[in-house]
Each structure stands twice: as structure tokens, then as C-alpha cells.
mmCIF file of the N, C-alpha and C atoms, coordinates in Angstrom:
data_MODEL
# 
_entry.id   MODEL 
# 
loop_
_atom_site.group_PDB 
_atom_site.id 
_atom_site.type_symbol 
_atom_site.label_atom_id 
_atom_site.label_alt_id 
_atom_site.label_comp_id 
_atom_site.label_asym_id 
_atom_site.label_entity_id 
_atom_site.label_seq_id 
_atom_site.pdbx_PDB_ins_code 
_atom_site.Cartn_x 
_atom_site.Cartn_y 
_atom_site.Cartn_z 
_atom_site.occupancy 
_atom_site.B_iso_or_equiv 
_atom_site.pdbx_formal_charge 
_atom_site.auth_seq_id 
_atom_site.auth_comp_id 
_atom_site.auth_asym_id 
_atom_site.auth_atom_id 
_atom_site.pdbx_PDB_model_num 
ATOM 1   N N  . MET A 1 1  ? 66.393 -87.188 52.842 1.00 0.00 ? 1  MET A N  1 
ATOM 2   C CA . MET A 1 1  ? 66.521 -86.059 51.992 1.00 0.00 ? 1  MET A CA 1 
ATOM 3   C C  . MET A 1 1  ? 67.909 -85.592 51.843 1.00 0.00 ? 1  MET A C  1 
ATOM 4   N N  . LEU A 1 2  ? 68.708 -85.613 52.940 1.00 0.00 ? 2  LEU A N  1 
ATOM 5   C CA . LEU A 1 2  ? 70.046 -85.184 52.924 1.00 0.00 ? 2  LEU A CA 1 
ATOM 6   C C  . LEU A 1 2  ? 70.987 -86.196 52.164 1.00 0.00 ? 2  LEU A C  1 
ATOM 7   N N  . TYR A 1 3  ? 70.590 -87.432 52.197 1.00 0.00 ? 3  TYR A N  1 
ATOM 8   C CA . TYR A 1 3  ? 71.486 -88.470 51.545 1.00 0.00 ? 3  TYR A CA 1 
ATOM 9   C C  . TYR A 1 3  ? 70.852 -89.009 50.295 1.00 0.00 ? 3  TYR A C  1 
ATOM 10  N N  . ARG A 1 4  ? 69.977 -88.332 49.660 1.00 0.00 ? 4  ARG A N  1 
ATOM 11  C CA . ARG A 1 4  ? 69.299 -88.859 48.466 1.00 0.00 ? 4  ARG A CA 1 
ATOM 12  C C  . ARG A 1 4  ? 70.361 -88.994 47.315 1.00 0.00 ? 4  ARG A C  1 
ATOM 13  N N  . LYS A 1 5  ? 70.056 -89.903 46.383 1.00 0.00 ? 5  LYS A N  1 
ATOM 14  C CA . LYS A 1 5  ? 70.996 -90.257 45.329 1.00 0.00 ? 5  LYS A CA 1 
ATOM 15  C C  . LYS A 1 5  ? 70.975 -89.304 44.125 1.00 0.00 ? 5  LYS A C  1 
ATOM 16  N N  . ASN A 1 6  ? 69.984 -88.494 43.987 1.00 0.00 ? 6  ASN A N  1 
ATOM 17  C CA . ASN A 1 6  ? 69.918 -87.607 42.783 1.00 0.00 ? 6  ASN A CA 1 
ATOM 18  C C  . ASN A 1 6  ? 70.302 -86.191 43.131 1.00 0.00 ? 6  ASN A C  1 
ATOM 19  N N  . ILE A 1 7  ? 71.385 -86.000 43.793 1.00 0.00 ? 7  ILE A N  1 
ATOM 20  C CA . ILE A 1 7  ? 71.895 -84.635 44.103 1.00 0.00 ? 7  ILE A CA 1 
ATOM 21  C C  . ILE A 1 7  ? 72.587 -84.152 42.810 1.00 0.00 ? 7  ILE A C  1 
ATOM 22  N N  . LYS A 1 8  ? 72.269 -82.902 42.443 1.00 0.00 ? 8  LYS A N  1 
ATOM 23  C CA . LYS A 1 8  ? 72.908 -82.237 41.301 1.00 0.00 ? 8  LYS A CA 1 
ATOM 24  C C  . LYS A 1 8  ? 74.330 -82.054 41.650 1.00 0.00 ? 8  LYS A C  1 
ATOM 25  N N  . PRO A 1 9  ? 75.270 -82.505 40.718 1.00 0.00 ? 9  PRO A N  1 
ATOM 26  C CA . PRO A 1 9  ? 76.698 -82.286 41.084 1.00 0.00 ? 9  PRO A CA 1 
ATOM 27  C C  . PRO A 1 9  ? 77.175 -80.869 40.994 1.00 0.00 ? 9  PRO A C  1 
ATOM 28  N N  . LEU A 1 10 ? 77.464 -80.277 42.097 1.00 0.00 ? 10 LEU A N  1 
ATOM 29  C CA . LEU A 1 10 ? 77.988 -78.923 42.143 1.00 0.00 ? 10 LEU A CA 1 
ATOM 30  C C  . LEU A 1 10 ? 79.304 -78.932 42.976 1.00 0.00 ? 10 LEU A C  1 
ATOM 31  N N  . CYS A 1 11 ? 80.158 -78.070 42.583 1.00 0.00 ? 11 CYS A N  1 
ATOM 32  C CA . CYS A 1 11 ? 81.459 -77.992 43.298 1.00 0.00 ? 11 CYS A CA 1 
ATOM 33  C C  . CYS A 1 11 ? 81.220 -77.571 44.756 1.00 0.00 ? 11 CYS A C  1 
ATOM 34  N N  . ALA A 1 12 ? 80.142 -76.926 45.022 1.00 0.00 ? 12 ALA A N  1 
ATOM 35  C CA . ALA A 1 12 ? 79.878 -76.480 46.425 1.00 0.00 ? 12 ALA A CA 1 
ATOM 36  C C  . ALA A 1 12 ? 79.579 -77.664 47.286 1.00 0.00 ? 12 ALA A C  1 
ATOM 37  N N  . TYR A 1 13 ? 79.147 -78.824 46.760 1.00 0.00 ? 13 TYR A N  1 
ATOM 38  C CA . TYR A 1 13 ? 78.894 -80.063 47.602 1.00 0.00 ? 13 TYR A CA 1 
ATOM 39  C C  . TYR A 1 13 ? 80.001 -81.164 47.448 1.00 0.00 ? 13 TYR A C  1 
ATOM 40  N N  . CYS A 1 14 ? 81.092 -80.805 46.786 1.00 0.00 ? 14 CYS A N  1 
ATOM 41  C CA . CYS A 1 14 ? 82.148 -81.804 46.467 1.00 0.00 ? 14 CYS A CA 1 
ATOM 42  C C  . CYS A 1 14 ? 83.127 -81.940 47.680 1.00 0.00 ? 14 CYS A C  1 
ATOM 43  N N  . THR A 1 15 ? 83.537 -83.170 47.900 1.00 0.00 ? 15 THR A N  1 
ATOM 44  C CA . THR A 1 15 ? 84.564 -83.409 48.997 1.00 0.00 ? 15 THR A CA 1 
ATOM 45  C C  . THR A 1 15 ? 85.885 -82.803 48.656 1.00 0.00 ? 15 THR A C  1 
ATOM 46  N N  . ARG A 1 16 ? 86.199 -82.742 47.410 1.00 0.00 ? 16 ARG A N  1 
ATOM 47  C CA . ARG A 1 16 ? 87.537 -82.317 46.922 1.00 0.00 ? 16 ARG A CA 1 
ATOM 48  C C  . ARG A 1 16 ? 87.681 -80.780 46.992 1.00 0.00 ? 16 ARG A C  1 
ATOM 49  N N  . ALA A 1 17 ? 86.565 -80.070 46.800 1.00 0.00 ? 17 ALA A N  1 
ATOM 50  C CA . ALA A 1 17 ? 86.656 -78.592 46.623 1.00 0.00 ? 17 ALA A CA 1 
ATOM 51  C C  . ALA A 1 17 ? 86.622 -77.918 48.003 1.00 0.00 ? 17 ALA A C  1 
ATOM 52  N N  . GLY A 1 18 ? 87.397 -76.788 48.078 1.00 0.00 ? 18 GLY A N  1 
ATOM 53  C CA . GLY A 1 18 ? 87.390 -75.948 49.249 1.00 0.00 ? 18 GLY A CA 1 
ATOM 54  C C  . GLY A 1 18 ? 86.880 -74.654 48.874 1.00 0.00 ? 18 GLY A C  1 
ATOM 55  N N  . GLN A 1 19 ? 86.182 -73.978 49.762 1.00 0.00 ? 19 GLN A N  1 
ATOM 56  C CA . GLN A 1 19 ? 85.516 -72.717 49.472 1.00 0.00 ? 19 GLN A CA 1 
ATOM 57  C C  . GLN A 1 19 ? 86.515 -71.515 49.678 1.00 0.00 ? 19 GLN A C  1 
ATOM 58  N N  . ILE A 1 20 ? 86.604 -70.600 48.675 1.00 0.00 ? 20 ILE A N  1 
ATOM 59  C CA . ILE A 1 20 ? 87.415 -69.441 48.740 1.00 0.00 ? 20 ILE A CA 1 
ATOM 60  C C  . ILE A 1 20 ? 86.536 -68.281 49.271 1.00 0.00 ? 20 ILE A C  1 
ATOM 61  N N  . ASP A 1 21 ? 85.423 -68.054 48.565 1.00 0.00 ? 21 ASP A N  1 
ATOM 62  C CA . ASP A 1 21 ? 84.424 -67.038 48.927 1.00 0.00 ? 21 ASP A CA 1 
ATOM 63  C C  . ASP A 1 21 ? 83.069 -67.608 48.491 1.00 0.00 ? 21 ASP A C  1 
ATOM 64  N N  . ASN A 1 22 ? 82.044 -66.733 48.389 1.00 0.00 ? 22 ASN A N  1 
ATOM 65  C CA . ASN A 1 22 ? 80.720 -67.151 48.068 1.00 0.00 ? 22 ASN A CA 1 
ATOM 66  C C  . ASN A 1 22 ? 80.545 -67.524 46.633 1.00 0.00 ? 22 ASN A C  1 
ATOM 67  N N  . VAL A 1 23 ? 81.480 -67.259 45.782 1.00 0.00 ? 23 VAL A N  1 
ATOM 68  C CA . VAL A 1 23 ? 81.418 -67.473 44.280 1.00 0.00 ? 23 VAL A CA 1 
ATOM 69  C C  . VAL A 1 23 ? 82.427 -68.463 43.786 1.00 0.00 ? 23 VAL A C  1 
ATOM 70  N N  . LYS A 1 24 ? 83.547 -68.550 44.481 1.00 0.00 ? 24 LYS A N  1 
ATOM 71  C CA . LYS A 1 24 ? 84.666 -69.352 43.968 1.00 0.00 ? 24 LYS A CA 1 
ATOM 72  C C  . LYS A 1 24 ? 85.015 -70.519 44.906 1.00 0.00 ? 24 LYS A C  1 
ATOM 73  N N  . MET A 1 25 ? 85.487 -71.597 44.332 1.00 0.00 ? 25 MET A N  1 
ATOM 74  C CA . MET A 1 25 ? 85.976 -72.781 45.092 1.00 0.00 ? 25 MET A CA 1 
ATOM 75  C C  . MET A 1 25 ? 87.309 -73.138 44.494 1.00 0.00 ? 25 MET A C  1 
ATOM 76  N N  . ILE A 1 26 ? 88.171 -73.834 45.275 1.00 0.00 ? 26 ILE A N  1 
ATOM 77  C CA . ILE A 1 26 ? 89.469 -74.234 44.872 1.00 0.00 ? 26 ILE A CA 1 
ATOM 78  C C  . ILE A 1 26 ? 89.383 -75.799 44.738 1.00 0.00 ? 26 ILE A C  1 
ATOM 79  N N  . CYS A 1 27 ? 89.753 -76.279 43.590 1.00 0.00 ? 27 CYS A N  1 
ATOM 80  C CA . CYS A 1 27 ? 89.710 -77.745 43.328 1.00 0.00 ? 27 CYS A CA 1 
ATOM 81  C C  . CYS A 1 27 ? 91.120 -78.255 43.011 1.00 0.00 ? 27 CYS A C  1 
ATOM 82  N N  . PRO A 1 28 ? 91.549 -79.344 43.612 1.00 0.00 ? 28 PRO A N  1 
ATOM 83  C CA . PRO A 1 28 ? 92.828 -79.869 43.293 1.00 0.00 ? 28 PRO A CA 1 
ATOM 84  C C  . PRO A 1 28 ? 92.997 -80.365 41.865 1.00 0.00 ? 28 PRO A C  1 
ATOM 85  N N  . LYS A 1 29 ? 91.925 -80.680 41.256 1.00 0.00 ? 29 LYS A N  1 
ATOM 86  C CA . LYS A 1 29 ? 91.875 -81.176 39.840 1.00 0.00 ? 29 LYS A CA 1 
ATOM 87  C C  . LYS A 1 29 ? 91.750 -80.134 38.791 1.00 0.00 ? 29 LYS A C  1 
ATOM 88  N N  . ARG A 1 30 ? 90.943 -79.054 39.080 1.00 0.00 ? 30 ARG A N  1 
ATOM 89  C CA . ARG A 1 30 ? 90.607 -78.018 38.087 1.00 0.00 ? 30 ARG A CA 1 
ATOM 90  C C  . ARG A 1 30 ? 91.053 -76.634 38.486 1.00 0.00 ? 30 ARG A C  1 
ATOM 91  N N  . GLY A 1 31 ? 91.617 -76.467 39.664 1.00 0.00 ? 31 GLY A N  1 
ATOM 92  C CA . GLY A 1 31 ? 91.998 -75.101 40.096 1.00 0.00 ? 31 GLY A CA 1 
ATOM 93  C C  . GLY A 1 31 ? 90.847 -74.318 40.619 1.00 0.00 ? 31 GLY A C  1 
ATOM 94  N N  . ILE A 1 32 ? 90.826 -73.029 40.358 1.00 0.00 ? 32 ILE A N  1 
ATOM 95  C CA . ILE A 1 32 ? 89.709 -72.159 40.797 1.00 0.00 ? 32 ILE A CA 1 
ATOM 96  C C  . ILE A 1 32 ? 88.516 -72.291 39.929 1.00 0.00 ? 32 ILE A C  1 
ATOM 97  N N  . VAL A 1 33 ? 87.337 -72.691 40.542 1.00 0.00 ? 33 VAL A N  1 
ATOM 98  C CA . VAL A 1 33 ? 86.132 -72.921 39.709 1.00 0.00 ? 33 VAL A CA 1 
ATOM 99  C C  . VAL A 1 33 ? 84.980 -72.202 40.424 1.00 0.00 ? 33 VAL A C  1 
ATOM 100 N N  . SER A 1 34 ? 83.936 -72.127 39.641 1.00 0.00 ? 34 SER A N  1 
ATOM 101 C CA . SER A 1 34 ? 82.643 -71.555 40.145 1.00 0.00 ? 34 SER A CA 1 
ATOM 102 C C  . SER A 1 34 ? 81.987 -72.500 41.131 1.00 0.00 ? 34 SER A C  1 
ATOM 103 N N  . VAL A 1 35 ? 81.198 -71.928 42.026 1.00 0.00 ? 35 VAL A N  1 
ATOM 104 C CA . VAL A 1 35 ? 80.436 -72.752 42.999 1.00 0.00 ? 35 VAL A CA 1 
ATOM 105 C C  . VAL A 1 35 ? 79.449 -73.656 42.290 1.00 0.00 ? 35 VAL A C  1 
ATOM 106 N N  . GLU A 1 36 ? 78.937 -73.110 41.147 1.00 0.00 ? 36 GLU A N  1 
ATOM 107 C CA . GLU A 1 36 ? 77.938 -73.926 40.391 1.00 0.00 ? 36 GLU A CA 1 
ATOM 108 C C  . GLU A 1 36 ? 78.547 -74.953 39.455 1.00 0.00 ? 36 GLU A C  1 
ATOM 109 N N  . GLY A 1 37 ? 79.902 -74.907 39.303 1.00 0.00 ? 37 GLY A N  1 
ATOM 110 C CA . GLY A 1 37 ? 80.543 -75.780 38.425 1.00 0.00 ? 37 GLY A CA 1 
ATOM 111 C C  . GLY A 1 37 ? 80.532 -77.265 38.877 1.00 0.00 ? 37 GLY A C  1 
ATOM 112 N N  . SER A 1 38 ? 80.930 -78.139 37.962 1.00 0.00 ? 38 SER A N  1 
ATOM 113 C CA . SER A 1 38 ? 81.018 -79.587 38.333 1.00 0.00 ? 38 SER A CA 1 
ATOM 114 C C  . SER A 1 38 ? 81.888 -80.280 37.272 1.00 0.00 ? 38 SER A C  1 
ATOM 115 N N  . CYS A 1 39 ? 82.293 -81.500 37.693 1.00 0.00 ? 39 CYS A N  1 
ATOM 116 C CA . CYS A 1 39 ? 83.168 -82.249 36.765 1.00 0.00 ? 39 CYS A CA 1 
ATOM 117 C C  . CYS A 1 39 ? 82.878 -83.762 36.984 1.00 0.00 ? 39 CYS A C  1 
ATOM 118 N N  . LYS A 1 40 ? 83.492 -84.653 36.245 1.00 0.00 ? 40 LYS A N  1 
ATOM 119 C CA . LYS A 1 40 ? 83.271 -86.100 36.380 1.00 0.00 ? 40 LYS A CA 1 
ATOM 120 C C  . LYS A 1 40 ? 83.905 -86.673 37.696 1.00 0.00 ? 40 LYS A C  1 
ATOM 121 N N  . ARG A 1 41 ? 84.692 -85.931 38.398 1.00 0.00 ? 41 ARG A N  1 
ATOM 122 C CA . ARG A 1 41 ? 85.322 -86.365 39.626 1.00 0.00 ? 41 ARG A CA 1 
ATOM 123 C C  . ARG A 1 41 ? 84.496 -85.988 40.849 1.00 0.00 ? 41 ARG A C  1 
ATOM 124 N N  . PHE A 1 42 ? 83.272 -85.518 40.682 1.00 0.00 ? 42 PHE A N  1 
ATOM 125 C CA . PHE A 1 42 ? 82.417 -85.090 41.788 1.00 0.00 ? 42 PHE A CA 1 
ATOM 126 C C  . PHE A 1 42 ? 82.229 -86.180 42.793 1.00 0.00 ? 42 PHE A C  1 
ATOM 127 N N  . ARG A 1 43 ? 82.387 -85.822 44.053 1.00 0.00 ? 43 ARG A N  1 
ATOM 128 C CA . ARG A 1 43 ? 82.070 -86.759 45.188 1.00 0.00 ? 43 ARG A CA 1 
ATOM 129 C C  . ARG A 1 43 ? 81.273 -86.008 46.194 1.00 0.00 ? 43 ARG A C  1 
ATOM 130 N N  . TYR A 1 44 ? 80.086 -86.486 46.474 1.00 0.00 ? 44 TYR A N  1 
ATOM 131 C CA . TYR A 1 44 ? 79.132 -85.724 47.302 1.00 0.00 ? 44 TYR A CA 1 
ATOM 132 C C  . TYR A 1 44 ? 79.543 -85.761 48.766 1.00 0.00 ? 44 TYR A C  1 
ATOM 133 N N  . ASP A 1 45 ? 79.552 -84.614 49.390 1.00 0.00 ? 45 ASP A N  1 
ATOM 134 C CA . ASP A 1 45 ? 79.794 -84.475 50.866 1.00 0.00 ? 45 ASP A CA 1 
ATOM 135 C C  . ASP A 1 45 ? 78.513 -83.919 51.495 1.00 0.00 ? 45 ASP A C  1 
ATOM 136 N N  . PRO A 1 46 ? 77.741 -84.678 52.189 1.00 0.00 ? 46 PRO A N  1 
ATOM 137 C CA . PRO A 1 46 ? 76.479 -84.196 52.783 1.00 0.00 ? 46 PRO A CA 1 
ATOM 138 C C  . PRO A 1 46 ? 76.670 -83.131 53.757 1.00 0.00 ? 46 PRO A C  1 
ATOM 139 N N  . LEU A 1 47 ? 77.815 -83.057 54.408 1.00 0.00 ? 47 LEU A N  1 
ATOM 140 C CA . LEU A 1 47 ? 78.059 -82.058 55.450 1.00 0.00 ? 47 LEU A CA 1 
ATOM 141 C C  . LEU A 1 47 ? 78.216 -80.603 54.815 1.00 0.00 ? 47 LEU A C  1 
ATOM 142 N N  . LYS A 1 48 ? 78.567 -80.502 53.497 1.00 0.00 ? 48 LYS A N  1 
ATOM 143 C CA . LYS A 1 48 ? 78.706 -79.250 52.897 1.00 0.00 ? 48 LYS A CA 1 
ATOM 144 C C  . LYS A 1 48 ? 77.406 -78.643 52.444 1.00 0.00 ? 48 LYS A C  1 
ATOM 145 N N  . ARG A 1 49 ? 76.294 -79.425 52.383 1.00 0.00 ? 49 ARG A N  1 
ATOM 146 C CA . ARG A 1 49 ? 75.049 -78.999 51.886 1.00 0.00 ? 49 ARG A CA 1 
ATOM 147 C C  . ARG A 1 49 ? 74.187 -78.422 53.001 1.00 0.00 ? 49 ARG A C  1 
ATOM 148 N N  . VAL A 1 50 ? 73.698 -77.234 52.837 1.00 0.00 ? 50 VAL A N  1 
ATOM 149 C CA . VAL A 1 50 ? 72.819 -76.602 53.843 1.00 0.00 ? 50 VAL A CA 1 
ATOM 150 C C  . VAL A 1 50 ? 71.429 -76.723 53.377 1.00 0.00 ? 50 VAL A C  1 
ATOM 151 N N  . PRO A 1 51 ? 70.569 -77.567 54.039 1.00 0.00 ? 51 PRO A N  1 
ATOM 152 C CA . PRO A 1 51 ? 69.211 -77.728 53.568 1.00 0.00 ? 51 PRO A CA 1 
ATOM 153 C C  . PRO A 1 51 ? 68.388 -76.506 53.761 1.00 0.00 ? 51 PRO A C  1 
ATOM 154 N N  . PRO A 1 52 ? 67.354 -76.305 52.918 1.00 0.00 ? 52 PRO A N  1 
ATOM 155 C CA . PRO A 1 52 ? 66.523 -75.068 53.071 1.00 0.00 ? 52 PRO A CA 1 
ATOM 156 C C  . PRO A 1 52 ? 65.770 -75.090 54.438 1.00 0.00 ? 52 PRO A C  1 
ATOM 157 N N  . ARG A 1 53 ? 65.532 -73.939 54.934 1.00 0.00 ? 53 ARG A N  1 
ATOM 158 C CA . ARG A 1 53 ? 64.791 -73.831 56.226 1.00 0.00 ? 53 ARG A CA 1 
ATOM 159 C C  . ARG A 1 53 ? 63.391 -74.239 56.011 1.00 0.00 ? 53 ARG A C  1 
ATOM 160 N N  . PRO A 1 54 ? 62.766 -74.971 56.993 1.00 0.00 ? 54 PRO A N  1 
ATOM 161 C CA . PRO A 1 54 ? 61.323 -75.314 56.808 1.00 0.00 ? 54 PRO A CA 1 
ATOM 162 C C  . PRO A 1 54 ? 60.503 -74.093 56.885 1.00 0.00 ? 54 PRO A C  1 
ATOM 163 N N  . LYS A 1 55 ? 59.317 -74.148 56.159 1.00 0.00 ? 55 LYS A N  1 
ATOM 164 C CA . LYS A 1 55 ? 58.399 -73.080 56.190 1.00 0.00 ? 55 LYS A CA 1 
ATOM 165 C C  . LYS A 1 55 ? 57.693 -72.955 57.513 1.00 0.00 ? 55 LYS A C  1 
ATOM 166 N N  . PRO A 1 56 ? 57.702 -71.719 58.060 1.00 0.00 ? 56 PRO A N  1 
ATOM 167 C CA . PRO A 1 56 ? 57.056 -71.571 59.383 1.00 0.00 ? 56 PRO A CA 1 
ATOM 168 C C  . PRO A 1 56 ? 55.610 -71.878 59.328 1.00 0.00 ? 56 PRO A C  1 
ATOM 169 N N  . LYS A 1 57 ? 55.068 -72.489 60.365 1.00 0.00 ? 57 LYS A N  1 
ATOM 170 C CA . LYS A 1 57 ? 53.671 -72.787 60.442 1.00 0.00 ? 57 LYS A CA 1 
ATOM 171 C C  . LYS A 1 57 ? 52.850 -71.501 60.878 1.00 0.00 ? 57 LYS A C  1 
ATOM 172 N N  . SER A 1 58 ? 51.687 -71.418 60.282 1.00 0.00 ? 58 SER A N  1 
ATOM 173 C CA . SER A 1 58 ? 50.820 -70.263 60.651 1.00 0.00 ? 58 SER A CA 1 
ATOM 174 C C  . SER A 1 58 ? 50.103 -70.610 61.968 1.00 0.00 ? 58 SER A C  1 
ATOM 175 N N  . VAL A 1 59 ? 49.719 -69.609 62.712 1.00 0.00 ? 59 VAL A N  1 
ATOM 176 C CA . VAL A 1 59 ? 49.007 -69.814 63.970 1.00 0.00 ? 59 VAL A CA 1 
ATOM 177 C C  . VAL A 1 59 ? 47.634 -70.391 63.666 1.00 0.00 ? 59 VAL A C  1 
ATOM 178 N N  . GLU A 1 60 ? 47.080 -70.105 62.539 1.00 0.00 ? 60 GLU A N  1 
ATOM 179 C CA . GLU A 1 60 ? 45.699 -70.585 62.180 1.00 0.00 ? 60 GLU A CA 1 
ATOM 180 C C  . GLU A 1 60 ? 45.696 -72.127 61.942 1.00 0.00 ? 60 GLU A C  1 
ATOM 181 N N  . GLU A 1 61 ? 46.804 -72.709 61.765 1.00 0.00 ? 61 GLU A N  1 
ATOM 182 C CA . GLU A 1 61 ? 46.916 -74.178 61.510 1.00 0.00 ? 61 GLU A CA 1 
ATOM 183 C C  . GLU A 1 61 ? 46.739 -74.948 62.790 1.00 0.00 ? 61 GLU A C  1 
ATOM 184 N N  . PHE A 1 62 ? 46.955 -74.339 63.952 1.00 0.00 ? 62 PHE A N  1 
ATOM 185 C CA . PHE A 1 62 ? 46.762 -75.090 65.200 1.00 0.00 ? 62 PHE A CA 1 
ATOM 186 C C  . PHE A 1 62 ? 45.411 -74.925 65.753 1.00 0.00 ? 62 PHE A C  1 
ATOM 187 N N  . LYS A 1 63 ? 45.044 -76.012 66.500 1.00 0.00 ? 63 LYS A N  1 
ATOM 188 C CA . LYS A 1 63 ? 43.732 -76.054 67.202 1.00 0.00 ? 63 LYS A CA 1 
ATOM 189 C C  . LYS A 1 63 ? 44.009 -75.829 68.698 1.00 0.00 ? 63 LYS A C  1 
ATOM 190 N N  . PRO A 1 64 ? 43.024 -75.494 69.438 1.00 0.00 ? 64 PRO A N  1 
ATOM 191 C CA . PRO A 1 64 ? 43.227 -75.350 70.913 1.00 0.00 ? 64 PRO A CA 1 
ATOM 192 C C  . PRO A 1 64 ? 43.686 -76.689 71.531 1.00 0.00 ? 64 PRO A C  1 
ATOM 193 N N  . GLU A 1 65 ? 43.310 -77.818 70.972 1.00 0.00 ? 65 GLU A N  1 
ATOM 194 C CA . GLU A 1 65 ? 43.620 -79.096 71.541 1.00 0.00 ? 65 GLU A CA 1 
ATOM 195 C C  . GLU A 1 65 ? 45.145 -79.338 71.470 1.00 0.00 ? 65 GLU A C  1 
ATOM 196 N N  . ASP A 1 66 ? 45.797 -78.705 70.507 1.00 0.00 ? 66 ASP A N  1 
ATOM 197 C CA . ASP A 1 66 ? 47.256 -78.880 70.342 1.00 0.00 ? 66 ASP A CA 1 
ATOM 198 C C  . ASP A 1 66 ? 48.047 -78.298 71.575 1.00 0.00 ? 66 ASP A C  1 
ATOM 199 N N  . PHE A 1 67 ? 47.435 -77.431 72.253 1.00 0.00 ? 67 PHE A N  1 
ATOM 200 C CA . PHE A 1 67 ? 48.151 -76.773 73.385 1.00 0.00 ? 67 PHE A CA 1 
ATOM 201 C C  . PHE A 1 67 ? 47.808 -77.335 74.780 1.00 0.00 ? 67 PHE A C  1 
ATOM 202 N N  . LEU A 1 68 ? 46.983 -78.361 74.782 1.00 0.00 ? 68 LEU A N  1 
ATOM 203 C CA . LEU A 1 68 ? 46.615 -78.967 76.016 1.00 0.00 ? 68 LEU A CA 1 
ATOM 204 C C  . LEU A 1 68 ? 47.617 -80.063 76.474 1.00 0.00 ? 68 LEU A C  1 
ATOM 205 N N  . LEU A 1 69 ? 47.867 -80.195 77.770 1.00 0.00 ? 69 LEU A N  1 
ATOM 206 C CA . LEU A 1 69 ? 48.780 -81.184 78.279 1.00 0.00 ? 69 LEU A CA 1 
ATOM 207 C C  . LEU A 1 69 ? 47.962 -82.468 78.634 1.00 0.00 ? 69 LEU A C  1 
# 
């Protein structure tokens, strides 16, 4: 999931861009850009992407057998 090929190109995930604040990035090619911006020089950096948190499981989903050793 983290290394999938169809990542939407965003400056927030680019190896070239550095974060200024939550809304702006600094790019050596385009200067100050939006986090949602992108260009043809996009290079994906998987370490910049924060995956969504997994949905917590409900207590009703477990059975008593799940807690036995």
C-alpha cells in the first residue's frame, strides 16, 4: 500500500520539496508552492506519506475464544 504505483502526485510527497508549514512547501524548481500542487518533476518519497490510521475494532467483533491462551 505504501509503495503502490498509482500515488497521486502531490508536492507533499515529493523528494525535492521541503515543508515550510501545513499549507506551503519550498521547491527548488518552482519556489514556494501549495501542498496540493504538483509538477512533471514529481518524485515519490514514501517516507513523507503518513498513511491513514486503521479503523479501531469494536469489542463486539471478538469472540471469547480470541482471548484464550
